[in-house]
C-alpha positions as a printed NumPy array, in Angstrom:
array([[-31.945,  13.786,  15.913],
       [-29.909,  16.856,  16.795],
       [-26.493,  17.735,  15.37 ],
       [-23.944,  20.502,  15.727],
       [-21.36 ,  21.866,  13.32 ],
       [-18.521,  23.404,  15.292],
       [-16.225,  25.345,  12.922],
       [-14.698,  28.659,  12.02 ],
       [-17.649,  29.366,   9.728],
       [-16.048,  28.719,   6.349],
       [-18.195,  28.388,   3.213],
       [-17.509,  24.628,   3.193],
       [-18.714,  24.318,   6.78 ],
       [-21.903,  26.254,   6.023],
       [-22.598,  24.096,   2.968],
       [-22.168,  20.951,   5.05 ],
       [-24.38 ,  22.267,   7.868],
       [-27.071,  23.121,   5.34 ],
       [-26.84 ,  19.652,   3.81 ],
       [-27.11 ,  18.107,   7.285],
       [-30.487,  19.82 ,   7.748],
       [-31.913,  17.462,   5.109],
       [-31.299,  14.567,   7.479],
       [-31.199,  15.863,  11.071],
       [-34.161,  17.573,  12.741],
       [-31.947,  20.259,  14.232],
       [-28.496,  21.423,  13.133],
       [-26.8  ,  24.163,  15.131],
       [-23.784,  26.042,  13.801],
       [-21.339,  26.901,  16.56 ],
       [-18.322,  29.212,  16.26 ],
       [-15.221,  27.312,  17.357],
       [-13.718,  30.524,  18.788],
       [-16.585,  30.752,  21.265],
       [-16.064,  27.237,  22.628],
       [-14.125,  26.45 ,  25.797],
       [-13.4  ,  23.101,  27.465],
       [-13.141,  22.747,  31.215],
       [-10.822,  19.772,  31.602],
       [-11.22 ,  18.069,  34.942],
       [-14.659,  19.516,  35.582],
       [-17.274,  16.98 ,  36.585],
       [-20.12 ,  18.885,  34.927],
       [-20.526,  21.271,  32.006],
       [-17.188,  20.417,  30.451],
       [-17.879,  22.039,  27.074],
       [-19.159,  25.599,  27.112],
       [-20.237,  27.954,  24.333],
       [-20.014,  31.62 ,  25.349],
       [-19.933,  30.457,  28.969],
       [-23.048,  28.256,  28.718],
       [-23.212,  24.437,  28.554],
       [-23.174,  23.217,  24.976],
       [-26.202,  20.99 ,  25.537],
       [-26.943,  17.502,  24.268],
       [-26.282,  16.483,  20.657],
       [-26.513,  13.169,  18.868],
       [-23.79 ,  14.156,  16.383],
       [-21.03 ,  16.764,  16.597],
       [-18.879,  17.53 ,  13.548],
       [-15.881,  19.675,  14.477],
       [-13.592,  21.468,  11.999],
       [-10.765,  23.953,  12.345],
       [ -7.203,  24.788,  11.362],
       [ -4.008,  23.503,  12.961],
       [ -4.031,  26.53 ,  15.286],
       [ -6.946,  24.962,  17.15 ],
       [ -5.713,  21.347,  17.175],
       [ -5.615,  21.226,  20.982],
       [ -9.099,  22.621,  21.388],
       [-10.522,  20.32 ,  18.717],
       [ -9.005,  17.303,  20.399],
       [-10.318,  18.431,  23.791],
       [-13.852,  18.877,  22.445],
       [-14.002,  15.395,  20.929],
       [-12.351,  13.855,  23.986],
       [-14.876,  15.377,  26.363],
       [-17.937,  14.52 ,  24.3  ],
       [-20.333,  12.207,  26.059],
       [-20.311,   8.571,  25.014],
       [-23.742,   9.056,  23.461],
       [-22.471,  11.677,  21.004],
       [-21.124,  10.58 ,  17.629],
       [-18.115,  12.28 ,  16.006],
       [-16.416,  11.237,  12.771],
       [-12.981,  11.8  ,  14.309],
       [-10.993,  10.109,  17.017],
       [ -9.441,  12.628,  19.436],
       [ -5.906,  11.657,  18.317],
       [ -6.755,  12.651,  14.742],
       [ -6.312,  16.361,  15.464],
       [ -2.875,  15.868,  16.961],
       [ -1.708,  13.518,  14.2  ],
       [ -3.042,  15.259,  11.119],
       [ -2.25 ,  18.812,  12.156],
       [  1.4  ,  17.914,  12.511],
       [  3.038,  16.703,   9.293],
       [  5.817,  14.928,  11.155],
       [  3.389,  12.975,  13.331],
       [  1.355,  12.15 ,  10.24 ],
       [  4.461,  10.796,   8.531],
       [  5.475,   8.733,  11.529],
       [  2.035,   7.187,  11.89 ],
       [  1.734,   6.296,   8.23 ],
       [  5.326,   5.058,   7.926],
       [  4.665,   2.636,  10.762],
       [  1.833,   1.113,   8.736],
       [  3.808,   0.993,   5.464],
       [  1.856,   3.704,   3.665],
       [  4.002,   4.865,   0.703],
       [  5.367,   8.404,   1.135],
       [  8.266,  10.539,  -0.097],
       [ 11.513,   9.998,   1.796],
       [ 11.587,  12.354,   4.787],
       [ 14.396,  13.562,   7.073],
       [ 14.294,  15.056,  10.549],
       [ 17.254,  16.536,  12.402],
       [ 17.724,  17.796,  15.934],
       [ 19.746,  20.853,  14.968],
       [ 20.395,  23.047,  11.967],
       [ 23.986,  21.817,  11.758],
       [ 22.791,  18.232,  11.671],
       [ 20.267,  19.138,   8.951],
       [ 22.981,  20.747,   6.855],
       [ 24.959,  17.512,   6.949],
       [ 21.896,  15.777,   5.545],
       [ 21.684,  18.432,   2.833],
       [ 25.217,  17.587,   1.741],
       [ 24.22 ,  14.01 ,   0.918],
       [ 20.839,  14.318,  -0.799],
       [ 19.756,  15.18 ,  -4.335],
       [ 18.159,  18.482,  -5.316],
       [ 15.697,  20.075,  -5.464],
       [ 14.475,  19.359,  -1.939],
       [ 11.198,  20.163,  -0.197],
       [ 11.27 ,  21.885,   3.2  ],
       [  8.149,  21.937,   5.332],
       [  6.962,  23.403,   8.577],
       [  5.236,  20.641,  10.644],
       [  2.072,  22.719,  10.935],
       [  0.244,  24.463,   8.143],
       [ -2.522,  23.873,   5.581],
       [ -3.39 ,  24.858,   2.011],
       [  0.252,  24.608,   1.   ],
       [  1.432,  27.158,   3.551],
       [  4.794,  26.393,   5.085],
       [  6.035,  24.424,   2.059],
       [  9.28 ,  25.62 ,   0.43 ],
       [ 11.542,  24.33 ,  -2.355],
       [ 15.313,  24.624,  -2.456],
       [ 17.139,  23.796,  -5.694],
       [ 20.64 ,  23.831,  -4.229],
       [ 22.566,  23.305,  -1.019],
       [ 23.142,  27.06 ,  -0.69 ],
       [ 19.44 ,  27.858,  -0.976],
       [ 18.49 ,  25.122,   1.471],
       [ 21.12 ,  26.146,   4.01 ],
       [ 19.951,  29.773,   3.818],
       [ 16.347,  28.681,   4.463],
       [ 17.477,  26.626,   7.453],
       [ 19.286,  29.601,   8.932],
       [ 16.162,  31.726,   8.555],
       [ 13.971,  29.058,  10.154],
       [ 16.458,  28.756,  13.022],
       [ 16.396,  32.492,  13.631],
       [ 12.592,  32.347,  13.769],
       [ 12.763,  29.331,  16.074],
       [ 10.737,  27.275,  13.6  ],
       [ 10.897,  23.464,  13.405],
       [ 11.23 ,  21.928,   9.964],
       [ 11.083,  18.713,   7.935],
       [ 13.221,  17.847,   4.912],
       [ 11.59 ,  15.781,   2.169],
       [ 12.713,  14.439,  -1.172],
       [ 11.321,  16.237,  -4.22 ],
       [  9.075,  14.069,  -6.395],
       [  8.734,  15.204,  -9.998],
       [  5.069,  15.158, -11.034],
       [  4.987,  18.304, -13.193],
       [  3.557,  20.235, -10.189],
       [  0.524,  17.966, -10.043],
       [ -1.082,  16.066,  -7.198],
       [ -4.366,  14.27 ,  -6.574],
       [ -6.856,  15.186,  -3.854],
       [ -9.052,  12.273,  -2.792],
       [-12.015,  13.023,  -0.576],
       [-12.649,  10.102,   1.785],
       [-15.974,   9.668,   3.54 ],
       [-16.141,   6.47 ,   5.573],
       [-14.933,   3.535,   3.507],
       [-15.252,   5.311,   0.165],
       [-13.546,   7.921,  -1.962],
       [-16.576,  10.029,  -2.816],
       [-14.809,  12.566,  -5.064],
       [-11.399,  13.013,  -6.634],
       [ -9.607,  15.769,  -8.533],
       [ -6.213,  16.371, -10.005],
       [ -4.618,  19.709,  -9.093],
       [ -1.942,  21.496, -11.089],
       [  0.   ,  24.69 , -10.579],
       [ -0.315,  27.244, -13.39 ],
       [  3.113,  28.695, -12.663],
       [  6.518,  27.42 , -11.608],
       [  5.006,  27.129,  -8.102],
       [  5.318,  23.521,  -6.962],
       [  2.309,  23.731,  -4.658],
       [ -0.788,  22.69 ,  -6.55 ],
       [ -3.269,  23.574,  -3.796],
       [ -6.284,  25.511,  -5.067],
       [ -5.711,  28.117,  -2.339],
       [ -2.135,  28.524,  -3.597],
       [ -3.274,  29.306,  -7.15 ],
       [ -3.566,  25.826,  -8.538],
       [ -6.415,  24.619, -10.745],
       [ -8.339,  21.402, -10.47 ],
       [-10.027,  18.991, -12.82 ],
       [-12.205,  15.953, -12.26 ],
       [-10.151,  12.787, -12.067],
       [-10.693,   9.075, -11.538],
       [ -7.9  ,   7.619,  -9.454],
       [ -7.114,   3.931,  -9.807],
       [ -8.249,   1.353,  -7.286],
       [ -4.868,   1.101,  -5.57 ],
       [ -4.633,   4.837,  -5.041],
       [ -8.155,   4.919,  -3.587],
       [ -7.33 ,   2.074,  -1.226],
       [ -4.227,   3.941,  -0.014],
       [ -6.306,   7.089,   0.62 ],
       [ -8.996,   5.164,   2.527],
       [ -6.411,   3.33 ,   4.586],
       [ -4.583,   6.591,   5.305],
       [ -7.739,   8.218,   6.649],
       [ -8.522,   5.175,   8.765],
       [ -4.998,   5.015,  10.248],
       [ -5.294,   8.673,  11.223],
       [ -8.637,   8.068,  12.942],
       [-10.65 ,  10.182,  10.494],
       [-13.878,   9.166,   8.79 ],
       [-14.038,  12.4  ,   6.795],
       [-10.69 ,  13.381,   5.339],
       [ -8.936,  14.862,   2.333],
       [ -5.847,  12.879,   1.292],
       [ -3.266,  14.351,  -1.083],
       [ -1.26 ,  11.921,  -3.198],
       [  1.541,  12.266,  -5.753],
       [  1.395,   9.905,  -8.712],
       [  5.063,   9.186,  -9.257],
       [  7.195,   6.633, -11.065],
       [  7.472,   4.967,  -7.658],
       [  3.677,   4.671,  -7.483],
       [  1.21 ,   6.713,  -5.392],
       [  2.862,   8.572,  -2.503],
       [  0.858,  10.217,   0.294],
       [  2.082,  13.726,   1.033],
       [ -0.602,  15.131,   3.322],
       [ -3.996,  14.64 ,   4.974],
       [ -6.555,  17.279,   5.841],
       [ -9.372,  17.009,   8.394],
       [-11.   ,  20.202,   7.165],
       [-10.66 ,  20.037,   3.36 ],
       [-12.341,  22.74 ,   1.309],
       [-15.371,  21.73 ,  -0.738],
       [-15.66 ,  24.51 ,  -3.294],
       [-12.871,  23.381,  -5.598],
       [-13.706,  19.711,  -5.68 ],
       [-17.46 ,  20.273,  -5.966],
       [-16.982,  22.745,  -8.808],
       [-14.828,  20.468, -10.953],
       [-16.516,  17.138, -10.225],
       [-20.175,  18.286,  -9.961],
       [-20.441,  15.939,  -6.977],
       [-22.322,  17.228,  -3.939],
       [-19.682,  16.251,  -1.424],
       [-21.456,  18.223,   1.335],
       [-24.527,  16.022,   0.923],
       [-22.443,  12.829,   0.957],
       [-20.83 ,  13.955,   4.229],
       [-24.18 ,  14.883,   5.725],
       [-25.817,  11.585,   4.765],
       [-22.893,   9.622,   6.126],
       [-22.994,  11.5  ,   9.438],
       [-26.709,  10.789,   9.719],
       [-26.394,   7.09 ,   9.011],
       [-23.443,   6.714,  11.393],
       [-25.274,   8.624,  14.11 ],
       [-28.249,   6.252,  13.781],
       [-25.918,   3.276,  14.044],
       [-24.045,   4.815,  16.953],
       [-27.268,   5.502,  18.841],
       [-28.452,   1.928,  18.277],
       [-25.167,   0.472,  19.49 ],
       [-25.11 ,   2.877,  22.443],
       [-28.679,   1.878,  23.311],
       [-27.803,  -1.808,  23.141],
       [-24.775,  -1.147,  25.347],
       [-26.888,   0.602,  27.933],
       [-29.446,  -2.184,  27.745],
       [-26.745,  -4.787,  28.372],
       [-25.521,  -2.819,  31.399],
       [-29.072,  -2.596,  32.736],
       [-29.638,  -6.315,  32.232],
       [-26.387,  -7.077,  34.006],
       [-27.437,  -4.93 ,  36.949],
       [-30.813,  -6.727,  37.064],
       [-29.278, -10.191,  36.921],
       [-30.56 , -10.99 ,  33.419],
       [-28.889, -13.714,  31.384],
       [-28.791, -13.373,  27.602],
       [-28.451, -16.406,  25.353],
       [-26.258, -15.595,  22.34 ],
       [-27.437, -18.32 ,  19.993],
       [-31.24 , -18.15 ,  20.111],
       [-31.749, -14.662,  21.535],
       [-33.763, -15.96 ,  24.516],
       [-33.886, -13.704,  27.557],
       [-34.517, -14.627,  31.172],
       [-35.009, -12.425,  34.176],
       [-35.304, -13.112,  37.899],
       [-38.213, -11.069,  39.203],
       [-41.291, -11.136,  41.385],
       [-44.689, -11.144,  39.616],
       [-47.173,  -8.322,  39.799],
       [-50.795,  -9.476,  40.209],
       [-53.69 ,  -7.146,  39.428],
       [-57.196,  -8.482,  40.004],
       [-55.991, -12.063,  39.681],
       [-54.101, -11.28 ,  36.448],
       [-50.355, -11.496,  35.962],
       [-48.631,  -8.347,  34.648],
       [-45.366,  -9.08 ,  32.872],
       [-42.294,  -6.879,  33.543],
       [-41.839,  -4.157,  30.931],
       [-38.434,  -5.536,  29.937],
       [-39.991,  -8.89 ,  29.013],
       [-42.672,  -7.125,  26.995],
       [-39.994,  -5.213,  25.108],
       [-37.895,  -8.343,  24.472],
       [-40.829, -10.384,  23.195],
       [-41.981,  -7.74 ,  20.696],
       [-45.545,  -8.926,  21.212],
       [-48.112,  -6.665,  19.602],
       [-51.665,  -5.918,  20.724],
       [-54.281,  -7.626,  18.542],
       [-52.091, -10.537,  17.418],
       [-52.965, -14.1  ,  18.451],
       [-50.803, -16.061,  20.902],
       [-50.727, -19.611,  22.313],
       [-50.584, -19.668,  26.131],
       [-49.406, -22.857,  27.77 ],
       [-49.755, -23.062,  31.542],
       [-48.967, -25.703,  34.113],
       [-48.103, -25.576,  37.799],
       [-45.019, -23.364,  38.193],
       [-44.663, -22.738,  34.441],
       [-46.081, -20.308,  31.904],
       [-45.176, -20.21 ,  28.194],
       [-46.502, -17.641,  25.708],
       [-45.837, -18.08 ,  22.003],
       [-46.965, -16.211,  18.936],
       [-49.47 , -18.182,  16.865],
       [-47.873, -18.938,  13.519],
       [-50.381, -20.007,  10.906],
       [-48.854, -21.294,   7.669]])
């Protein structure tokens, strides 16, 4: 099978692509910046440096929030025969913290209390009623970027004024005391394949590794793992990093990441997450191809007027018979359905207008 890794070429992406080569015959690495999507075109919708991307069995796309639209377009335009671990909506949902919050809140996923206001003046009225410190976030951003902390109304109001002057949207969120710690759970399919606890070494509240935090191997409890798996599923992602705060209120989801880094979590856990992703993609691609093949077969049977019996698996087809030298040649579809093999013994029962062929079962 043939797979493609479309990314910005990070170390994590290269590790995953290399791991995929253990399972797929061919794995191409494609620079996301060289990809374009021709929406509305009947042919050659996805181009790489102006040339058609070609046919792949599996395409794994990764990129930052800056490319959310392109990522969604790529997955949307992929042919039905190409497997991707993401639904198109994932890139819109996950790369916008507000949309992530709204989607998870609708499904009762526990999260910190969050506030959204239409104007800065309206937001300041909210600031007058809430407890401090308070977290302020930009809707887009990864690796802890765009996350600020205000410990008083004056500080928060000043930040709002700055964001307004920069024409930046914002989200207000309650501060959860966890001693600057959070838990990163790496979800692959229906499992949490690796988990680490991250902690800031300074007074910085962000515990992200890229923001100077340190990680250590950690075993989250069953409930926390279930929340992470359910979060990824609700966001339409089969490969996802989910960040959770362990608070006195219980586990609270604060963020999801479709392109989580591997270096930190692989270093501290000694788990080859890249290989687990690669193996999962391979197995899902096999399953996808089988289901896709069955779907095409069903469409073909329908077009040919074939009836399929659900209970016993019997197949029937309306067709003329092909005679060669007085011998009857069965249609290829019937040969495929029967799974008869050359050299095996069969019982042939024939009467006028009827022919039955059965495999000889000797007990």
